[in-house]
N, C-alpha and C positions, 0 to 999 in steps of 0.2 A: 522206523529205522530200527532194529533190536541188536542189541547187543549179545554177542556171542559170549556163553559162559566160560569158554577156555581161555577167555582173554579178560576175564573178571578178576576182582580182587575181591576177599582173600583167595588163593588157590586150596583146592581140597575140599575138605580134609581126608579124603580118602580116595583113592585112585587104584584102577587095577589096569594093566597093560603087561602083555607077553609072558602070561603066568605070575608075573608079582602082583601083589596085592599090597599097595604102600601106604603110610601116612604121612602127611603133611603137615606139618607143625610150627609154629612161629616160632623165629630164633628168640630167645630170650632177651627181655629190652630192645627190640625192632620191631617195626609195625610194617617192613618192608622186606624182609628176609624170611624164606622158610626153609626147616630140615625135611629131608626126606630120607624115612625109615621102613625099613621093613622088619620082620623077625629076625632075618640073619643078620643083620646091622643097617649102618647108615651110608646112604650112597650119595650126598652132597648137598648142596645147598641152590635154592632158585631164589633169585632175587629181581625187585623192579628194576630195570634198566631203560637209559633214555632211548628212544625209537633208534634204529636204524635206517638212514636216509631219508630223516625229516619226516617220516610217517608219523601222522597224529597218535596213534596210540601207544600204551605202556608196553613194553616189552619185557622180556623176563631174561634174565643172564643166567648161565648155568656154573657153578663151580664145583668142582670135584673134592674132597675131604681132602685136606692138607692144603687146598689153594684157594681158601675161601677169602684171603686177603691180597690177591693177584688179581691183575684183570681176566675177567671171565672166558672161559674155553670158547662158548658159543652165547649167541642173542638172538633170541626167537619170539615172534609177535604172541605167542600162546603159553600158555603157564604146562598144559598138557604135551605139548612139545619139547618143552625143557624137561618135564620129568621122565618124557619116553626116553630122551637124549641121556640122560644118567643112567639110564636103567639097561640102555643096550652098550653102552660105552665102559660103565662103570661096573667097579666090585665093590661089594659091601665091606663096609669098614668098622673098625670102633667108633662109635658115636663121640663127639667132640665133649670135652668136659666143659659144664655150665657154672 
């Protein structure tokens, strides 16, 4: 059985989708959260999450800018799907202060 690289940790560090070319960088002080950046700004955070419906794999939670400390907008099985959701639904913002 092979592991799908889209479900492996850590995500990134680079990803291209729908005309976007983003960098996925670890959140300072965390091993389970990554920030999604493009030259135009910050799209949000992808974090590890408990699996949905008892599935055994790690899942990824999506947090838009300013919503990092509330329950996630979406939980998906692949980090690529999480980043694609941020890019499709979000707008680049100023990066958070670290």
